[in-house]
PDB file of N, CA, C and O in Angstrom:
ATOM      1  N   MET A   1      47.176 158.770 -14.893  1.00  0.00           N
ATOM      2  CA  MET A   1      48.267 157.934 -15.569  1.00  0.00           C
ATOM      3  C   MET A   1      48.020 157.412 -16.531  1.00  0.00           C
ATOM      4  O   MET A   1      47.070 156.630 -16.486  1.00  0.00           O
ATOM      5  N   SER A   2      48.708 157.581 -17.774  1.00  0.00           N
ATOM      6  CA  SER A   2      48.490 156.766 -19.071  1.00  0.00           C
ATOM      7  C   SER A   2      48.315 155.318 -18.886  1.00  0.00           C
ATOM      8  O   SER A   2      48.874 154.783 -17.929  1.00  0.00           O
ATOM      9  N   THR A   3      47.493 154.523 -19.819  1.00  0.00           N
ATOM     10  CA  THR A   3      47.567 153.145 -19.910  1.00  0.00           C
ATOM     11  C   THR A   3      48.846 152.614 -20.028  1.00  0.00           C
ATOM     12  O   THR A   3      49.137 151.550 -19.481  1.00  0.00           O
ATOM     13  N   TYR A   4      49.645 153.262 -20.697  1.00  0.00           N
ATOM     14  CA  TYR A   4      50.823 152.644 -21.335  1.00  0.00           C
ATOM     15  C   TYR A   4      51.855 152.779 -19.951  1.00  0.00           C
ATOM     16  O   TYR A   4      52.596 151.842 -19.651  1.00  0.00           O
ATOM     17  N   ARG A   5      51.815 153.976 -19.198  1.00  0.00           N
ATOM     18  CA  ARG A   5      52.480 153.610 -17.984  1.00  0.00           C
ATOM     19  C   ARG A   5      51.872 152.799 -16.844  1.00  0.00           C
ATOM     20  O   ARG A   5      52.673 152.405 -15.996  1.00  0.00           O
ATOM     21  N   CYS A   6      50.741 152.525 -16.705  1.00  0.00           N
ATOM     22  CA  CYS A   6      49.989 151.631 -16.090  1.00  0.00           C
ATOM     23  C   CYS A   6      50.481 150.079 -16.115  1.00  0.00           C
ATOM     24  O   CYS A   6      50.599 149.303 -15.167  1.00  0.00           O
ATOM     25  N   VAL A   7      50.784 149.829 -17.800  1.00  0.00           N
ATOM     26  CA  VAL A   7      51.040 148.590 -17.971  1.00  0.00           C
ATOM     27  C   VAL A   7      52.661 148.537 -17.589  1.00  0.00           C
ATOM     28  O   VAL A   7      53.082 147.527 -17.023  1.00  0.00           O
ATOM     29  N   LEU A   8      53.327 149.343 -17.819  1.00  0.00           N
ATOM     30  CA  LEU A   8      54.551 149.304 -17.453  1.00  0.00           C
ATOM     31  C   LEU A   8      54.757 149.424 -15.806  1.00  0.00           C
ATOM     32  O   LEU A   8      55.712 148.767 -15.392  1.00  0.00           O
ATOM     33  N   ALA A   9      54.186 149.984 -15.048  1.00  0.00           N
ATOM     34  CA  ALA A   9      54.176 149.679 -13.753  1.00  0.00           C
ATOM     35  C   ALA A   9      53.845 148.390 -13.326  1.00  0.00           C
ATOM     36  O   ALA A   9      54.590 147.858 -12.503  1.00  0.00           O
ATOM     37  N   MET A  10      52.818 147.764 -13.755  1.00  0.00           N
ATOM     38  CA  MET A  10      52.265 146.502 -13.542  1.00  0.00           C
ATOM     39  C   MET A  10      53.410 145.578 -13.870  1.00  0.00           C
ATOM     40  O   MET A  10      53.710 144.775 -12.987  1.00  0.00           O
ATOM     41  N   VAL A  11      54.073 145.558 -14.949  1.00  0.00           N
ATOM     42  CA  VAL A  11      55.203 144.704 -15.277  1.00  0.00           C
ATOM     43  C   VAL A  11      56.257 144.588 -14.352  1.00  0.00           C
ATOM     44  O   VAL A  11      56.831 143.591 -13.914  1.00  0.00           O
ATOM     45  N   ALA A  12      56.453 146.149 -14.071  1.00  0.00           N
ATOM     46  CA  ALA A  12      57.756 146.246 -13.002  1.00  0.00           C
ATOM     47  C   ALA A  12      57.425 145.277 -11.534  1.00  0.00           C
ATOM     48  O   ALA A  12      58.309 144.823 -10.808  1.00  0.00           O
ATOM     49  N   ARG A  13      56.073 145.118 -11.340  1.00  0.00           N
ATOM     50  CA  ARG A  13      55.680 144.356 -10.139  1.00  0.00           C
ATOM     51  C   ARG A  13      55.318 142.863 -10.546  1.00  0.00           C
ATOM     52  O   ARG A  13      54.605 142.141  -9.850  1.00  0.00           O
ATOM     53  N   ASN A  14      55.943 142.447 -11.865  1.00  0.00           N
ATOM     54  CA  ASN A  14      55.513 141.297 -12.064  1.00  0.00           C
ATOM     55  C   ASN A  14      54.337 140.755 -12.225  1.00  0.00           C
ATOM     56  O   ASN A  14      54.221 139.549 -12.009  1.00  0.00           O
ATOM     57  N   VAL A  15      53.188 141.548 -12.647  1.00  0.00           N
ATOM     58  CA  VAL A  15      51.717 141.039 -12.762  1.00  0.00           C
ATOM     59  C   VAL A  15      51.774 140.460 -14.168  1.00  0.00           C
ATOM     60  O   VAL A  15      52.272 141.018 -15.145  1.00  0.00           O
ATOM     61  N   PRO A  16      51.101 139.071 -14.129  1.00  0.00           N
ATOM     62  CA  PRO A  16      51.232 138.552 -15.188  1.00  0.00           C
ATOM     63  C   PRO A  16      50.073 139.397 -16.467  1.00  0.00           C
ATOM     64  O   PRO A  16      49.028 139.996 -16.210  1.00  0.00           O
ATOM     65  N   VAL A  17      50.699 139.177 -17.808  1.00  0.00           N
ATOM     66  CA  VAL A  17      49.955 139.611 -18.732  1.00  0.00           C
ATOM     67  C   VAL A  17      48.476 139.474 -18.726  1.00  0.00           C
ATOM     68  O   VAL A  17      47.759 140.459 -18.898  1.00  0.00           O
ATOM     69  N   SER A  18      47.977 138.227 -18.526  1.00  0.00           N
ATOM     70  CA  SER A  18      46.550 137.939 -18.330  1.00  0.00           C
ATOM     71  C   SER A  18      45.945 138.869 -17.300  1.00  0.00           C
ATOM     72  O   SER A  18      44.855 139.378 -17.562  1.00  0.00           O
ATOM     73  N   THR A  19      46.489 139.113 -16.264  1.00  0.00           N
ATOM     74  CA  THR A  19      46.168 139.944 -15.105  1.00  0.00           C
ATOM     75  C   THR A  19      45.784 141.575 -15.481  1.00  0.00           C
ATOM     76  O   THR A  19      44.724 142.188 -15.355  1.00  0.00           O
ATOM     77  N   ILE A  20      46.993 141.956 -15.949  1.00  0.00           N
ATOM     78  CA  ILE A  20      46.892 143.256 -16.497  1.00  0.00           C
ATOM     79  C   ILE A  20      45.961 143.502 -17.344  1.00  0.00           C
ATOM     80  O   ILE A  20      45.348 144.548 -17.134  1.00  0.00           O
ATOM     81  N   ALA A  21      45.527 142.654 -18.575  1.00  0.00           N
ATOM     82  CA  ALA A  21      44.678 142.820 -19.396  1.00  0.00           C
ATOM     83  C   ALA A  21      42.961 142.754 -18.748  1.00  0.00           C
ATOM     84  O   ALA A  21      41.931 143.262 -19.190  1.00  0.00           O
ATOM     85  N   THR A  22      43.190 141.977 -17.643  1.00  0.00           N
ATOM     86  CA  THR A  22      41.738 142.143 -16.746  1.00  0.00           C
ATOM     87  C   THR A  22      41.821 143.075 -16.094  1.00  0.00           C
ATOM     88  O   THR A  22      40.694 143.551 -15.957  1.00  0.00           O
ATOM     89  N   GLN A  23      42.613 143.681 -15.548  1.00  0.00           N
ATOM     90  CA  GLN A  23      42.344 145.034 -14.413  1.00  0.00           C
ATOM     91  C   GLN A  23      42.060 146.081 -15.280  1.00  0.00           C
ATOM     92  O   GLN A  23      41.243 146.937 -14.941  1.00  0.00           O
ATOM     93  N   LEU A  24      42.767 146.139 -16.626  1.00  0.00           N
ATOM     94  CA  LEU A  24      42.734 147.441 -17.457  1.00  0.00           C
ATOM     95  C   LEU A  24      41.255 147.144 -18.281  1.00  0.00           C
ATOM     96  O   LEU A  24      40.625 148.096 -18.741  1.00  0.00           O
ATOM     97  N   ASP A  25      40.803 145.848 -18.412  1.00  0.00           N
ATOM     98  CA  ASP A  25      39.553 145.693 -19.371  1.00  0.00           C
ATOM     99  C   ASP A  25      39.848 146.053 -20.679  1.00  0.00           C
ATOM    100  O   ASP A  25      39.157 146.843 -21.323  1.00  0.00           O
ATOM    101  N   THR A  26      41.296 145.260 -21.288  1.00  0.00           N
ATOM    102  CA  THR A  26      41.655 145.397 -22.339  1.00  0.00           C
ATOM    103  C   THR A  26      42.104 143.893 -22.939  1.00  0.00           C
ATOM    104  O   THR A  26      42.408 143.038 -22.107  1.00  0.00           O
ATOM    105  N   ARG A  27      42.141 143.633 -24.032  1.00  0.00           N
ATOM    106  CA  ARG A  27      42.310 142.206 -24.671  1.00  0.00           C
ATOM    107  C   ARG A  27      43.853 142.404 -24.418  1.00  0.00           C
ATOM    108  O   ARG A  27      44.541 143.423 -24.361  1.00  0.00           O
ATOM    109  N   GLU A  28      44.242 140.648 -24.248  1.00  0.00           N
ATOM    110  CA  GLU A  28      45.535 140.480 -24.033  1.00  0.00           C
ATOM    111  C   GLU A  28      46.257 140.683 -25.073  1.00  0.00           C
ATOM    112  O   GLU A  28      47.417 140.983 -24.789  1.00  0.00           O
ATOM    113  N   ASP A  29      45.977 140.628 -26.366  1.00  0.00           N
ATOM    114  CA  ASP A  29      46.897 140.643 -27.691  1.00  0.00           C
ATOM    115  C   ASP A  29      47.140 142.377 -27.611  1.00  0.00           C
ATOM    116  O   ASP A  29      48.246 142.802 -27.944  1.00  0.00           O
ATOM    117  N   ALA A  30      46.188 143.238 -27.209  1.00  0.00           N
ATOM    118  CA  ALA A  30      46.548 144.495 -27.050  1.00  0.00           C
ATOM    119  C   ALA A  30      47.487 145.067 -26.044  1.00  0.00           C
ATOM    120  O   ALA A  30      47.955 146.204 -26.101  1.00  0.00           O
ATOM    121  N   ILE A  31      47.760 144.037 -24.966  1.00  0.00           N
ATOM    122  CA  ILE A  31      48.654 144.471 -23.801  1.00  0.00           C
ATOM    123  C   ILE A  31      50.048 143.873 -24.344  1.00  0.00           C
ATOM    124  O   ILE A  31      51.147 144.400 -24.172  1.00  0.00           O
ATOM    125  N   ARG A  32      49.777 142.594 -25.076  1.00  0.00           N
ATOM    126  CA  ARG A  32      51.373 142.251 -25.741  1.00  0.00           C
ATOM    127  C   ARG A  32      51.898 143.195 -26.847  1.00  0.00           C
ATOM    128  O   ARG A  32      53.073 143.433 -27.124  1.00  0.00           O
ATOM    129  N   GLY A  33      50.736 143.698 -27.440  1.00  0.00           N
ATOM    130  CA  GLY A  33      51.330 144.614 -28.588  1.00  0.00           C
ATOM    131  C   GLY A  33      52.050 145.949 -27.864  1.00  0.00           C
ATOM    132  O   GLY A  33      52.980 146.458 -28.490  1.00  0.00           O
ATOM    133  N   MET A  34      51.679 146.519 -26.623  1.00  0.00           N
ATOM    134  CA  MET A  34      52.145 147.586 -25.947  1.00  0.00           C
ATOM    135  C   MET A  34      53.693 146.988 -25.355  1.00  0.00           C
ATOM    136  O   MET A  34      54.776 147.560 -25.476  1.00  0.00           O
ATOM    137  N   LEU A  35      53.470 145.893 -24.802  1.00  0.00           N
ATOM    138  CA  LEU A  35      54.870 144.943 -24.385  1.00  0.00           C
ATOM    139  C   LEU A  35      55.811 145.307 -25.396  1.00  0.00           C
ATOM    140  O   LEU A  35      56.736 146.085 -25.164  1.00  0.00           O
ATOM    141  N   ASP A  36      55.622 144.802 -26.457  1.00  0.00           N
ATOM    142  CA  ASP A  36      56.499 144.697 -27.905  1.00  0.00           C
ATOM    143  C   ASP A  36      56.849 146.138 -28.229  1.00  0.00           C
ATOM    144  O   ASP A  36      58.008 146.394 -28.554  1.00  0.00           O
ATOM    145  N   SER A  37      55.902 147.132 -28.164  1.00  0.00           N
ATOM    146  CA  SER A  37      56.255 148.360 -28.308  1.00  0.00           C
ATOM    147  C   SER A  37      57.213 149.010 -27.165  1.00  0.00           C
ATOM    148  O   SER A  37      58.052 149.857 -27.472  1.00  0.00           O
ATOM    149  N   MET A  38      57.047 148.586 -25.901  1.00  0.00           N
ATOM    150  CA  MET A  38      57.958 148.853 -24.724  1.00  0.00           C
ATOM    151  C   MET A  38      59.467 148.410 -25.016  1.00  0.00           C
ATOM    152  O   MET A  38      60.441 149.152 -24.886  1.00  0.00           O
ATOM    153  N   VAL A  39      59.496 147.173 -25.404  1.00  0.00           N
ATOM    154  CA  VAL A  39      60.729 146.480 -25.831  1.00  0.00           C
ATOM    155  C   VAL A  39      61.435 147.287 -26.867  1.00  0.00           C
ATOM    156  O   VAL A  39      62.565 147.768 -26.772  1.00  0.00           O
ATOM    157  N   ARG A  40      60.584 147.367 -27.896  1.00  0.00           N
ATOM    158  CA  ARG A  40      61.730 148.236 -29.095  1.00  0.00           C
ATOM    159  C   ARG A  40      62.029 149.733 -28.467  1.00  0.00           C
ATOM    160  O   ARG A  40      63.109 150.262 -28.730  1.00  0.00           O
ATOM    161  N   GLU A  41      61.208 150.311 -27.761  1.00  0.00           N
ATOM    162  CA  GLU A  41      61.535 151.473 -27.199  1.00  0.00           C
ATOM    163  C   GLU A  41      62.373 151.761 -26.089  1.00  0.00           C
ATOM    164  O   GLU A  41      62.647 152.908 -25.736  1.00  0.00           O
ATOM    165  N   GLY A  42      62.844 150.569 -25.452  1.00  0.00           N
ATOM    166  CA  GLY A  42      63.788 150.364 -24.724  1.00  0.00           C
ATOM    167  C   GLY A  42      63.751 150.543 -23.257  1.00  0.00           C
ATOM    168  O   GLY A  42      64.684 150.700 -22.470  1.00  0.00           O
ATOM    169  N   TYR A  43      62.105 150.470 -22.995  1.00  0.00           N
ATOM    170  CA  TYR A  43      61.588 150.509 -21.425  1.00  0.00           C
ATOM    171  C   TYR A  43      61.608 149.292 -20.882  1.00  0.00           C
ATOM    172  O   TYR A  43      61.594 149.276 -19.651  1.00  0.00           O
ATOM    173  N   LEU A  44      61.639 148.191 -21.480  1.00  0.00           N
ATOM    174  CA  LEU A  44      61.490 146.743 -21.310  1.00  0.00           C
ATOM    175  C   LEU A  44      62.419 145.995 -21.865  1.00  0.00           C
ATOM    176  O   LEU A  44      62.682 146.175 -23.054  1.00  0.00           O
ATOM    177  N   ARG A  45      63.202 144.854 -20.993  1.00  0.00           N
ATOM    178  CA  ARG A  45      63.780 143.967 -22.015  1.00  0.00           C
ATOM    179  C   ARG A  45      63.056 142.341 -21.865  1.00  0.00           C
ATOM    180  O   ARG A  45      62.903 141.789 -20.776  1.00  0.00           O
ATOM    181  N   ALA A  46      62.726 141.831 -22.982  1.00  0.00           N
ATOM    182  CA  ALA A  46      62.030 140.605 -22.768  1.00  0.00           C
ATOM    183  C   ALA A  46      63.017 139.373 -22.365  1.00  0.00           C
ATOM    184  O   ALA A  46      64.095 139.241 -22.944  1.00  0.00           O
ATOM    185  N   ILE A  47      62.638 138.570 -21.446  1.00  0.00           N
ATOM    186  CA  ILE A  47      63.481 137.462 -21.012  1.00  0.00           C
ATOM    187  C   ILE A  47      63.442 136.180 -22.010  1.00  0.00           C
ATOM    188  O   ILE A  47      62.469 135.436 -22.130  1.00  0.00           O
ATOM    189  N   ASP A  48      64.453 136.076 -22.581  1.00  0.00           N
ATOM    190  CA  ASP A  48      64.336 135.215 -23.787  1.00  0.00           C
ATOM    191  C   ASP A  48      65.486 134.075 -23.555  1.00  0.00           C
ATOM    192  O   ASP A  48      66.579 134.521 -23.207  1.00  0.00           O
ATOM    193  N   CYS A  49      65.383 132.780 -23.692  1.00  0.00           N
ATOM    194  CA  CYS A  49      66.189 132.085 -23.322  1.00  0.00           C
ATOM    195  C   CYS A  49      66.085 130.601 -24.360  1.00  0.00           C
ATOM    196  O   CYS A  49      65.011 130.285 -24.872  1.00  0.00           O
ATOM    197  N   GLU A  50      67.059 129.976 -24.518  1.00  0.00           N
ATOM    198  CA  GLU A  50      66.914 128.754 -25.829  1.00  0.00           C
ATOM    199  C   GLU A  50      66.588 127.680 -25.036  1.00  0.00           C
ATOM    200  O   GLU A  50      67.220 127.276 -24.060  1.00  0.00           O
ATOM    201  N   SER A  51      65.449 127.181 -25.556  1.00  0.00           N
ATOM    202  CA  SER A  51      64.703 126.267 -24.809  1.00  0.00           C
ATOM    203  C   SER A  51      65.682 124.823 -24.493  1.00  0.00           C
ATOM    204  O   SER A  51      65.363 124.034 -23.605  1.00  0.00           O
ATOM    205  N   ALA A  52      66.848 124.638 -25.324  1.00  0.00           N
ATOM    206  CA  ALA A  52      67.505 123.648 -25.050  1.00  0.00           C
ATOM    207  C   ALA A  52      67.978 123.804 -23.554  1.00  0.00           C
ATOM    208  O   ALA A  52      67.994 122.785 -22.862  1.00  0.00           O
ATOM    209  N   ALA A  53      68.340 124.931 -23.042  1.00  0.00           N
ATOM    210  CA  ALA A  53      69.082 125.200 -21.857  1.00  0.00           C
ATOM    211  C   ALA A  53      67.878 124.994 -20.864  1.00  0.00           C
ATOM    212  O   ALA A  53      68.344 124.883 -19.730  1.00  0.00           O
ATOM    213  N   CYS A  54      66.688 124.914 -20.862  1.00  0.00           N
ATOM    214  CA  CYS A  54      65.444 124.724 -20.065  1.00  0.00           C
ATOM    215  C   CYS A  54      65.697 123.726 -18.831  1.00  0.00           C
ATOM    216  O   CYS A  54      65.580 123.980 -17.633  1.00  0.00           O
ATOM    217  N   SER A  55      66.084 122.498 -19.463  1.00  0.00           N
ATOM    218  CA  SER A  55      66.248 121.488 -18.557  1.00  0.00           C
ATOM    219  C   SER A  55      67.260 121.742 -17.251  1.00  0.00           C
ATOM    220  O   SER A  55      67.107 121.225 -16.144  1.00  0.00           O
ATOM    221  N   GLY A  56      68.217 122.563 -17.597  1.00  0.00           N
ATOM    222  CA  GLY A  56      69.123 122.822 -16.821  1.00  0.00           C
ATOM    223  C   GLY A  56      68.919 124.223 -15.814  1.00  0.00           C
ATOM    224  O   GLY A  56      69.739 124.485 -14.934  1.00  0.00           O
ATOM    225  N   CYS A  57      68.141 124.770 -15.984  1.00  0.00           N
ATOM    226  CA  CYS A  57      67.767 126.183 -15.503  1.00  0.00           C
ATOM    227  C   CYS A  57      66.916 125.980 -14.058  1.00  0.00           C
ATOM    228  O   CYS A  57      65.826 125.421 -13.939  1.00  0.00           O
ATOM    229  N   PRO A  58      67.613 126.507 -13.150  1.00  0.00           N
ATOM    230  CA  PRO A  58      66.947 126.538 -11.872  1.00  0.00           C
ATOM    231  C   PRO A  58      65.521 127.231 -12.032  1.00  0.00           C
ATOM    232  O   PRO A  58      64.607 126.844 -11.305  1.00  0.00           O
ATOM    233  N   MET A  59      65.359 127.979 -12.719  1.00  0.00           N
ATOM    234  CA  MET A  59      63.795 128.953 -12.818  1.00  0.00           C
ATOM    235  C   MET A  59      62.811 127.826 -13.761  1.00  0.00           C
ATOM    236  O   MET A  59      61.666 128.127 -14.100  1.00  0.00           O
ATOM    237  N   SER A  60      63.279 126.856 -14.022  1.00  0.00           N
ATOM    238  CA  SER A  60      61.989 126.287 -15.188  1.00  0.00           C
ATOM    239  C   SER A  60      60.866 126.114 -14.791  1.00  0.00           C
ATOM    240  O   SER A  60      59.868 126.252 -15.498  1.00  0.00           O
ATOM    241  N   ASP A  61      60.861 125.772 -13.547  1.00  0.00           N
ATOM    242  CA  ASP A  61      59.527 125.192 -12.882  1.00  0.00           C
ATOM    243  C   ASP A  61      58.697 126.718 -12.702  1.00  0.00           C
ATOM    244  O   ASP A  61      57.472 126.600 -12.692  1.00  0.00           O
ATOM    245  N   ALA A  62      59.133 127.866 -12.586  1.00  0.00           N
ATOM    246  CA  ALA A  62      58.647 128.958 -12.437  1.00  0.00           C
ATOM    247  C   ALA A  62      58.791 129.946 -13.600  1.00  0.00           C
ATOM    248  O   ALA A  62      58.708 131.164 -13.445  1.00  0.00           O
ATOM    249  N   CYS A  63      58.998 129.379 -14.703  1.00  0.00           N
ATOM    250  CA  CYS A  63      59.465 130.093 -16.060  1.00  0.00           C
ATOM    251  C   CYS A  63      58.094 130.613 -16.754  1.00  0.00           C
ATOM    252  O   CYS A  63      57.115 129.892 -16.946  1.00  0.00           O
ATOM    253  N   GLY A  64      58.193 132.091 -17.124  1.00  0.00           N
ATOM    254  CA  GLY A  64      57.126 132.596 -17.808  1.00  0.00           C
ATOM    255  C   GLY A  64      57.303 132.277 -19.309  1.00  0.00           C
ATOM    256  O   GLY A  64      56.838 133.156 -20.036  1.00  0.00           O
ATOM    257  N   MET A  65      57.868 131.222 -19.947  1.00  0.00           N
ATOM    258  CA  MET A  65      57.916 131.317 -21.183  1.00  0.00           C
ATOM    259  C   MET A  65      56.665 130.603 -21.743  1.00  0.00           C
ATOM    260  O   MET A  65      56.176 129.829 -20.919  1.00  0.00           O
ATOM    261  N   ASP A  66      56.008 130.661 -22.948  1.00  0.00           N
ATOM    262  CA  ASP A  66      54.967 130.103 -23.436  1.00  0.00           C
ATOM    263  C   ASP A  66      55.684 128.734 -24.116  1.00  0.00           C
ATOM    264  O   ASP A  66      56.876 128.520 -24.335  1.00  0.00           O
ATOM    265  N   THR A  67      54.414 127.826 -24.385  1.00  0.00           N
ATOM    266  CA  THR A  67      55.100 126.527 -25.068  1.00  0.00           C
ATOM    267  C   THR A  67      55.765 127.156 -26.560  1.00  0.00           C
ATOM    268  O   THR A  67      56.611 126.372 -26.990  1.00  0.00           O
ATOM    269  N   ASP A  68      55.651 127.936 -27.123  1.00  0.00           N
ATOM    270  CA  ASP A  68      56.408 128.296 -28.532  1.00  0.00           C
ATOM    271  C   ASP A  68      57.672 129.136 -28.251  1.00  0.00           C
ATOM    272  O   ASP A  68      58.222 129.776 -29.148  1.00  0.00           O
ATOM    273  N   GLY A  69      58.146 129.113 -26.885  1.00  0.00           N
ATOM    274  CA  GLY A  69      59.325 129.943 -26.275  1.00  0.00           C
ATOM    275  C   GLY A  69      59.398 131.323 -26.446  1.00  0.00           C
ATOM    276  O   GLY A  69      60.473 131.918 -26.377  1.00  0.00           O
ATOM    277  N   ASN A  70      58.249 131.923 -26.682  1.00  0.00           N
ATOM    278  CA  ASN A  70      58.014 133.372 -26.494  1.00  0.00           C
ATOM    279  C   ASN A  70      58.244 134.008 -25.320  1.00  0.00           C
ATOM    280  O   ASN A  70      58.052 133.236 -24.380  1.00  0.00           O
ATOM    281  N   PRO A  71      58.568 135.072 -24.987  1.00  0.00           N
ATOM    282  CA  PRO A  71      58.980 135.587 -23.933  1.00  0.00           C
ATOM    283  C   PRO A  71      57.525 136.147 -22.944  1.00  0.00           C
ATOM    284  O   PRO A  71      56.608 136.798 -23.444  1.00  0.00           O
ATOM    285  N   MET A  72      57.571 135.801 -21.744  1.00  0.00           N
ATOM    286  CA  MET A  72      56.549 135.951 -21.102  1.00  0.00           C
ATOM    287  C   MET A  72      56.744 136.966 -19.861  1.00  0.00           C
ATOM    288  O   MET A  72      55.890 137.541 -19.186  1.00  0.00           O
ATOM    289  N   SER A  73      57.959 136.991 -19.796  1.00  0.00           N
ATOM    290  CA  SER A  73      58.314 137.875 -18.694  1.00  0.00           C
ATOM    291  C   SER A  73      59.361 138.997 -18.963  1.00  0.00           C
ATOM    292  O   SER A  73      60.256 138.801 -19.785  1.00  0.00           O
ATOM    293  N   TYR A  74      59.273 140.011 -18.371  1.00  0.00           N
ATOM    294  CA  TYR A  74      60.063 141.057 -18.868  1.00  0.00           C
ATOM    295  C   TYR A  74      60.918 141.812 -17.728  1.00  0.00           C
ATOM    296  O   TYR A  74      60.382 141.918 -16.626  1.00  0.00           O
ATOM    297  N   LEU A  75      62.022 142.265 -17.887  1.00  0.00           N
ATOM    298  CA  LEU A  75      62.646 143.357 -17.124  1.00  0.00           C
ATOM    299  C   LEU A  75      62.667 144.698 -17.271  1.00  0.00           C
ATOM    300  O   LEU A  75      63.047 145.152 -18.351  1.00  0.00           O
ATOM    301  N   LEU A  76      62.316 145.462 -16.355  1.00  0.00           N
ATOM    302  CA  LEU A  76      62.483 146.991 -16.571  1.00  0.00           C
ATOM    303  C   LEU A  76      63.781 147.477 -16.541  1.00  0.00           C
ATOM    304  O   LEU A  76      64.531 147.215 -15.601  1.00  0.00           O
ATOM    305  N   THR A  77      64.236 148.414 -17.833  1.00  0.00           N
ATOM    306  CA  THR A  77      65.444 148.751 -18.228  1.00  0.00           C
ATOM    307  C   THR A  77      65.496 150.164 -17.042  1.00  0.00           C
ATOM    308  O   THR A  77      64.742 150.477 -16.121  1.00  0.00           O
ATOM    309  N   GLN A  78      66.610 150.709 -17.523  1.00  0.00           N
ATOM    310  CA  GLN A  78      67.119 151.835 -16.648  1.00  0.00           C
ATOM    311  C   GLN A  78      66.025 153.029 -17.335  1.00  0.00           C
ATOM    312  O   GLN A  78      65.483 153.905 -16.661  1.00  0.00           O
ATOM    313  N   ARG A  79      65.874 152.872 -18.573  1.00  0.00           N
ATOM    314  CA  ARG A  79      65.047 153.910 -19.215  1.00  0.00           C
ATOM    315  C   ARG A  79      63.384 153.808 -18.724  1.00  0.00           C
ATOM    316  O   ARG A  79      62.571 154.706 -18.510  1.00  0.00           O
ATOM    317  N   GLY A  80      63.269 152.444 -18.653  1.00  0.00           N
ATOM    318  CA  GLY A  80      61.614 152.181 -17.952  1.00  0.00           C
ATOM    319  C   GLY A  80      61.416 152.790 -16.602  1.00  0.00           C
ATOM    320  O   GLY A  80      60.417 153.436 -16.285  1.00  0.00           O
ATOM    321  N   ARG A  81      62.682 152.479 -15.645  1.00  0.00           N
ATOM    322  CA  ARG A  81      62.307 152.964 -14.128  1.00  0.00           C
ATOM    323  C   ARG A  81      62.553 154.327 -14.294  1.00  0.00           C
ATOM    324  O   ARG A  81      62.065 155.024 -13.404  1.00  0.00           O
ATOM    325  N   GLU A  82      63.296 155.038 -15.359  1.00  0.00           N
ATOM    326  CA  GLU A  82      63.221 156.874 -15.111  1.00  0.00           C
ATOM    327  C   GLU A  82      61.979 157.090 -15.582  1.00  0.00           C
ATOM    328  O   GLU A  82      61.559 158.144 -15.105  1.00  0.00           O
ATOM    329  N   LEU A  83      61.078 156.503 -16.408  1.00  0.00           N
ATOM    330  CA  LEU A  83      59.795 156.980 -16.976  1.00  0.00           C
ATOM    331  C   LEU A  83      58.719 157.017 -15.732  1.00  0.00           C
ATOM    332  O   LEU A  83      57.883 157.890 -15.499  1.00  0.00           O
ATOM    333  N   LEU A  84      59.014 155.698 -14.935  1.00  0.00           N
ATOM    334  CA  LEU A  84      58.136 155.637 -13.843  1.00  0.00           C
ATOM    335  C   LEU A  84      58.285 156.522 -12.893  1.00  0.00           C
ATOM    336  O   LEU A  84      57.331 156.889 -12.205  1.00  0.00           O
ATOM    337  N   ALA A  85      59.683 157.041 -12.717  1.00  0.00           N
ATOM    338  CA  ALA A  85      60.012 157.717 -11.777  1.00  0.00           C
ATOM    339  C   ALA A  85      59.631 159.384 -11.729  1.00  0.00           C
ATOM    340  O   ALA A  85      59.553 160.188 -10.801  1.00  0.00           O
ATOM    341  N   GLU A  86      59.430 159.492 -13.230  1.00  0.00           N
ATOM    342  CA  GLU A  86      58.911 160.728 -13.635  1.00  0.00           C
ATOM    343  C   GLU A  86      57.513 161.129 -13.263  1.00  0.00           C
ATOM    344  O   GLU A  86      57.056 162.267 -13.157  1.00  0.00           O
ATOM    345  N   HIS A  87      56.888 159.898 -13.074  1.00  0.00           N
ATOM    346  CA  HIS A  87      55.447 160.145 -12.861  1.00  0.00           C
ATOM    347  C   HIS A  87      54.833 159.642 -11.772  1.00  0.00           C
ATOM    348  O   HIS A  87      55.283 158.499 -11.705  1.00  0.00           O
ATOM    349  N   ASP A  88      54.012 159.808 -10.795  1.00  0.00           N
ATOM    350  CA  ASP A  88      53.338 159.216  -9.597  1.00  0.00           C
ATOM    351  C   ASP A  88      52.564 157.906 -10.362  1.00  0.00           C
ATOM    352  O   ASP A  88      51.674 158.145 -11.178  1.00  0.00           O
ATOM    353  N   CYS A  89      52.871 156.816 -10.116  1.00  0.00           N
ATOM    354  CA  CYS A  89      52.237 155.671 -10.637  1.00  0.00           C
ATOM    355  C   CYS A  89      51.329 155.146  -9.628  1.00  0.00           C
ATOM    356  O   CYS A  89      51.780 154.626  -8.608  1.00  0.00           O
ATOM    357  N   VAL A  90      49.954 155.256  -9.867  1.00  0.00           N
ATOM    358  CA  VAL A  90      48.996 154.785  -8.902  1.00  0.00           C
ATOM    359  C   VAL A  90      48.519 153.673  -9.380  1.00  0.00           C
ATOM    360  O   VAL A  90      48.222 153.542 -10.568  1.00  0.00           O
ATOM    361  N   ALA A  91      48.387 152.678  -8.425  1.00  0.00           N
ATOM    362  CA  ALA A  91      47.867 151.296  -8.778  1.00  0.00           C
ATOM    363  C   ALA A  91      46.527 151.161  -9.178  1.00  0.00           C
ATOM    364  O   ALA A  91      45.639 151.877  -8.715  1.00  0.00           O
ATOM    365  N   VAL A  92      46.350 150.353  -9.943  1.00  0.00           N
ATOM    366  CA  VAL A  92      44.988 150.401 -10.643  1.00  0.00           C
ATOM    367  C   VAL A  92      44.386 149.151  -9.845  1.00  0.00           C
ATOM    368  O   VAL A  92      44.975 148.554  -8.944  1.00  0.00           O
ATOM    369  N   LYS A  93      43.120 148.863 -10.330  1.00  0.00           N
ATOM    370  CA  LYS A  93      42.054 147.961  -9.368  1.00  0.00           C
ATOM    371  C   LYS A  93      43.158 146.756  -8.777  1.00  0.00           C
ATOM    372  O   LYS A  93      44.041 146.273  -9.487  1.00  0.00           O
ATOM    373  N   SER A  94      42.939 146.405  -7.442  1.00  0.00           N
ATOM    374  CA  SER A  94      43.695 145.276  -6.801  1.00  0.00           C
ATOM    375  C   SER A  94      42.603 143.939  -7.086  1.00  0.00           C
ATOM    376  O   SER A  94      42.892 142.810  -6.690  1.00  0.00           O
TER     377      SER A  94
END
């Protein structure tokens, strides 16, 4: 399976970006670049919210947003699910 689909499969399992980078022996900024590409291509949707709403959000303690408000969490779109369904996605190193 391609690295691109491996990253997509790990994001679908809510694997943190830092862990994806470690498991694939790739720089974190390269993984973030892939994620940006996946968002542009419609495979992922970045979870983004307004920082002013954080205090009232029930998920604020578990939020994956960084200190600059950049999305750290992603949702697989229908297109992303279809891409993964087309290929046998084998798990990488545990």
